[in-house]
C-alpha positions in Angstrom: 105.5 83.9 98.2 104.7 86.1 101.2 107.9 88.1 100.7 107.1 88.9 97.0 103.6 90.1 97.9 104.9 92.4 100.6 107.6 93.8 98.3 104.9 94.7 95.8 102.6 96.1 98.4 105.3 98.3 100.0 106.9 99.1 96.6 110.2 97.9 98.1 113.2 96.9 96.0 114.9 94.3 98.3 113.8 91.8 100.9 115.5 89.1 103.0 114.2 85.7 104.1 115.7 83.3 106.7 115.1 79.6 107.1 115.8 77.4 110.1 116.8 73.9 109.1 117.3 72.5 112.6 120.3 71.3 114.5 121.9 74.7 114.5 121.8 75.0 110.7 120.2 77.9 108.8 120.1 79.7 105.5 119.2 83.2 104.2 118.3 84.7 100.9 118.1 88.2 99.5 115.6 89.0 96.8 115.6 92.1 94.6 112.7 93.2 92.5 113.7 94.0 88.9 
């Protein structure tokens, strides 16, 4: 939710999030405002 608020506040079109799962695993996601 924090990313979406920042995208609106900065009037940005794209943002990226990263998540640490532990044990060397991880994931990332790219969001685009439509």
